[in-house]
C-alpha positions as CSV (number, residue, x, y, z in Angstrom):
1,X,0.0,0.0,0.0
2,X,1.2,3.4,-0.9
3,X,0.2,6.8,0.3
4,X,0.2,10.1,-1.7
5,X,-0.2,13.6,-0.5
6,X,-1.3,16.0,-3.2
7,X,-2.8,19.5,-3.3
8,X,-6.4,20.1,-4.5
9,X,-5.0,21.5,-7.8
10,X,-3.0,18.4,-8.4
11,X,-6.0,16.2,-7.6
12,X,-8.1,18.1,-10.2
13,X,-5.3,17.7,-12.8
14,X,-5.2,13.9,-12.2
15,X,-9.0,13.8,-12.5
16,X,-8.8,15.7,-15.8
17,X,-6.1,13.4,-17.2
18,X,-8.0,10.3,-16.3
19,X,-11.2,11.6,-17.7
20,X,-9.5,12.5,-21.0
21,X,-7.9,9.1,-21.3
22,X,-11.2,7.2,-20.4
23,X,-13.2,9.3,-22.9
24,X,-10.7,8.4,-25.6
25,X,-10.9,4.7,-24.8
26,X,-14.7,4.9,-24.8
27,X,-14.7,6.6,-28.2
28,X,-12.3,4.0,-29.7
29,X,-14.3,1.1,-28.4
30,X,-17.1,2.2,-30.7
31,X,-14.8,2.1,-33.7
32,X,-15.6,-1.0,-35.8
33,X,-12.2,-0.9,-37.5
34,X,-10.4,-1.9,-34.3
35,X,-9.8,-5.6,-33.7
36,X,-11.5,-7.4,-30.8
37,X,-8.2,-8.4,-29.2
38,X,-7.2,-4.7,-29.1
39,X,-10.6,-3.7,-27.7
40,X,-10.2,-6.3,-24.9
41,X,-6.8,-4.8,-24.0
42,X,-8.4,-1.3,-24.1
43,X,-11.2,-2.5,-21.7
44,X,-8.5,-3.8,-19.3
45,X,-6.8,-0.4,-19.4
46,X,-10.1,1.3,-18.8
47,X,-10.8,-0.8,-15.7
48,X,-7.4,0.3,-14.3
49,X,-8.0,3.9,-15.1
50,X,-11.5,3.8,-13.7
51,X,-10.2,2.3,-10.5
52,X,-7.7,5.2,-10.1
53,X,-10.5,7.7,-11.0
54,X,-12.7,6.4,-8.2
55,X,-10.0,7.2,-5.7
56,X,-9.7,10.9,-6.7
57,X,-13.1,11.8,-8.0
58,X,-16.4,12.4,-6.3
59,X,-19.1,9.7,-6.7
60,X,-21.4,11.7,-8.9
61,X,-18.6,12.0,-11.5
62,X,-17.6,8.3,-11.3
63,X,-21.2,7.3,-12.1
64,X,-20.8,9.0,-15.5
65,X,-17.9,6.7,-16.4
66,X,-19.4,3.3,-15.5
67,X,-19.7,1.1,-18.5
68,X,-23.1,-0.6,-18.5
69,X,-22.9,-4.4,-18.7
70,X,-24.6,-6.0,-21.6
71,X,-27.6,-8.1,-20.5
72,X,-28.4,-11.3,-22.4
73,X,-31.4,-10.9,-24.6
74,X,-34.4,-13.1,-23.9
75,X,-33.7,-13.6,-20.2
């Protein structure tokens, strides 16, 4: 376990960088030209970034970045 002491301005900058990266991944996941293997790696990266984001962002902002799980049709 590691600890980190940062100023409010630094926290906001980390939030901004994580949001930007997650938005880019979400945008690329919709691109049909990208191979499924690459998309799987992008989803793994997204999970890591989202985990970091939940540690520095308020709950109401985190909710906007939750990827809805796909439910099986007909169940």
